[in-house]
C-alpha positions, 0 to 999 in steps of 0.5 A, a space after each residue: 193672053 195676060 201674064 199671071 203677074 199682071 193679072 195678080 197686080 191688077 186684082 190687088 189694085 182693084 181690091 185696094 180701090 174697093 176697100 178704100 172706097 167704103 167711106 165714100 160709099 157710106 157718104 153716097 148712100 147716107 140719103 137713102 133709106 136704111 134698107 137701101 143703105 144696107 143693101 148697098 153695103 152688102 153688095 160692096 162687101 160681096 164684091 170685095 169678098 169675091 175680088 179677094 177670093 179671085 186674088 187668092 185663086 190667082 196666087 194659088 195658081 201661080 207657080 212657086 219660084 224653084 218649082 218644077 214648072 221653072 225647070 226644064 223637063 228631064 231627059 229620058 234615060 238610055 
């Protein structure tokens, strides 16, 4: 299983690539009809939103430094 940090890093890289690709997407679809251009842009925006949402979910699930998850369990009292 992949570590949480690795998954977060990969998701950040993917999101950055999607966002940086928008100008190239606009160049690729400029020969299409206006309806198809808009469809491609909506799809790209939905993909970016979904990726961003997944990244936020992964970040929220990650244990905070110094939290109880990092500390050893308490010993029971005698």
